[in-house]
C-alpha positions in Angstrom: 0.0 0.0 0.0 2.8 2.4 0.8 5.4 1.7 -1.9 4.0 3.9 -4.6 3.8 1.1 -7.2 0.8 2.7 -8.8 2.4 6.1 -9.5 4.0 5.1 -12.8 1.1 3.0 -14.0 -1.5 5.7 -14.9 -3.4 5.4 -11.7 -6.0 8.2 -11.7 -7.5 7.7 -8.2 -6.4 6.5 -4.8 -8.6 6.5 -1.7 -9.0 4.6 1.6 -11.5 1.8 1.5 -12.9 -0.8 3.8 -13.3 -4.5 3.0 -15.8 -6.0 5.4 -15.4 -9.7 6.5 -11.7 -9.8 6.0 -8.5 -9.0 8.1 -4.8 -8.9 7.4 -2.7 -11.9 8.2 1.0 -12.6 7.7 0.6 -16.1 6.2 2.1 -15.8 2.8 5.6 -17.1 2.3 7.4 -14.8 -0.2 9.9 -16.9 -2.2 10.8 -14.3 -4.8 10.2 -10.7 -3.9 10.9 -10.6 -0.1 12.7 -14.0 0.2 13.8 -17.1 -1.5 12.7 -20.8 -1.5 15.5 -21.5 0.9 14.8 -18.5 3.1 11.2 -17.4 2.5 10.1 -14.0 3.7 6.6 -13.3 5.1 4.1 -11.0 3.5 0.5 -10.0 4.2 -2.5 -11.6 2.8 -6.2 -11.4 3.5 -8.3 -13.9 5.4 -12.0 -14.2 5.9 -13.1 -13.0 9.3 -16.7 -12.4 9.9 -16.6 -9.5 12.3 -13.5 -7.8 10.8 -13.1 -4.9 8.5 -9.8 -4.4 6.7 -8.9 -0.8 5.8 -6.7 -0.5 2.7 -6.3 1.6 -0.4 -8.4 1.4 -3.5 -6.6 2.3 -6.7 -8.5 3.5 -9.8 -7.3 2.7 -13.3 -9.1 2.9 -16.7 -10.7 -0.5 -17.5 -10.3 -0.4 -21.3 -6.7 0.8 -21.3 -4.1 -1.7 -22.6 -1.7 -0.4 -20.0 -4.2 -1.2 -17.3 -4.6 -4.7 -18.6 -0.8 -5.2 -18.6 -0.7 -3.8 -15.0 -3.4 -6.3 -13.9 -1.3 -9.1 -15.5 1.8 -7.9 -13.5 -0.2 -7.7 -10.3 -1.6 -11.2 -10.8 2.0 -12.5 -11.3 3.3 -10.6 -8.3 0.4 -11.8 -6.0 0.6 -15.3 -7.5 -3.2 -15.6 -7.7 -6.2 -14.4 -9.6 -8.1 -11.4 -8.3 -11.7 -11.7 -6.9 -14.4 -9.1 -7.4 -15.5 -8.0 -3.9 -17.6 -5.2 -2.6 -15.7 -2.4 -0.8 -16.8 0.9 0.8 -14.8 3.9 -0.3 -13.9 6.7 2.1 -16.6 8.9 0.6 -19.2 6.2 1.6 -19.8 4.7 -1.9 -20.0 1.0 -2.2 -18.2 -0.4 -5.3 -16.8 -3.6 -6.7 -13.0 -4.0 -6.6 -10.5 -6.6 -7.7 -8.9 -8.0 -4.6 -6.0 -10.5 -4.4 -6.3 -13.2 -1.8 -3.6 -15.9 -2.0 -4.6 -19.5 -1.2 -1.7 -21.4 -2.9 1.1 -23.7 -1.8 3.0 -20.9 0.0 0.5 -20.4 2.8 2.1 -20.6 6.2 0.6 -23.0 8.8 -1.8 -20.9 11.0 -0.3 -22.3 14.2 3.2 -20.9 13.4 4.4 -19.0 16.5 5.1 -15.3 16.2 8.7 -15.8 17.1 9.2 -18.1 14.2 7.5 -15.7 11.9 9.9 -12.9 13.1 12.9 -15.2 12.5 11.7 -15.7 8.9 11.4 -12.0 8.4 14.8 -11.0 9.7 16.6 -13.7 7.6 14.8 -13.2 4.3 15.9 -11.2 1.3 14.5 -11.3 -2.2 14.3 -9.3 -5.5 12.4 -6.5 -3.8 14.8 -6.2 -0.8 15.0 -7.4 2.8 11.8 -8.6 4.3 12.3 -6.6 7.5 11.9 -3.4 5.3 8.5 -4.7 4.1 7.2 -5.3 7.6 8.7 -1.9 8.8 7.2 0.1 6.0 3.8 -1.5 6.4 3.9 -0.8 10.2 5.0 2.8 9.7 2.5 3.4 6.9 -0.4 2.1 8.9 0.8 4.1 12.0 1.0 7.3 9.9 -2.7 7.1 9.3 -3.5 6.2 12.9 -4.3 2.6 12.1 -3.2 -0.1 14.6 -3.5 -3.5 13.1 -2.5 -6.0 15.7 -1.3 -8.5 13.1 1.2 -5.9 11.8 2.0 -4.3 15.1 2.6 -7.6 16.9 5.0 -8.9 14.2 6.8 -5.6 13.9 7.5 -5.4 17.7 9.0 -8.9 17.7 11.0 -8.3 14.5 12.5 -5.0 15.6 13.5 -6.5 19.0 14.9 -9.7 17.4 18.6 -10.2 18.2 19.6 -10.4 14.5 17.4 -7.6 13.2 19.4 -5.2 11.0 16.6 -3.3 9.3 
C-alpha cells in the first residue's frame, strides 16, 4: 500500500477503502520478492473473518486501457493468484466492486506458526524487492502514519524490531 507502485502505471485515483469480512494476516511465504525458496520472507494476505473490516487503499485505473490490462497481469503475477471481485466501501461512503487479491496457494504458512518463528523468517529473508524486514517496517510505519493499529502488523513488527539479529 505504501510503496507507490501505482504512480508510474497511470493510476487516476487513490482512496482509503474498507473490505468487510476480512482481516490482514502474515501467512504468505514470499519466495521471490521478499525472500527465496531456501529463506522465504513473510508477507501480508487477507483472510475471511466475519466481524472484521480491513482498511486498505483502492486504486482506480481505466478499464479499457491496454496499459491497465498489462498492469493487472503484472499484479496477478506478483500476487501469484487471480483477483476476486468483492464489494468495498470507499472513504466517501460509496460501495463499489473492486479486484482483490487473496492468495490460497502452496506458500500459505501454517496458521499455528508462532510469532517468534514468523519474526525469524522476516529477519533472515531477502528477495528481489529487498530485505523482508523493510517490508514489515514500511507496512507498520504506513499504517501508523494514518492512525491505524492493526494487531497483526504491530505484533509482528514489535517482535521483529527486537529480534537479536534484526538489522533493518
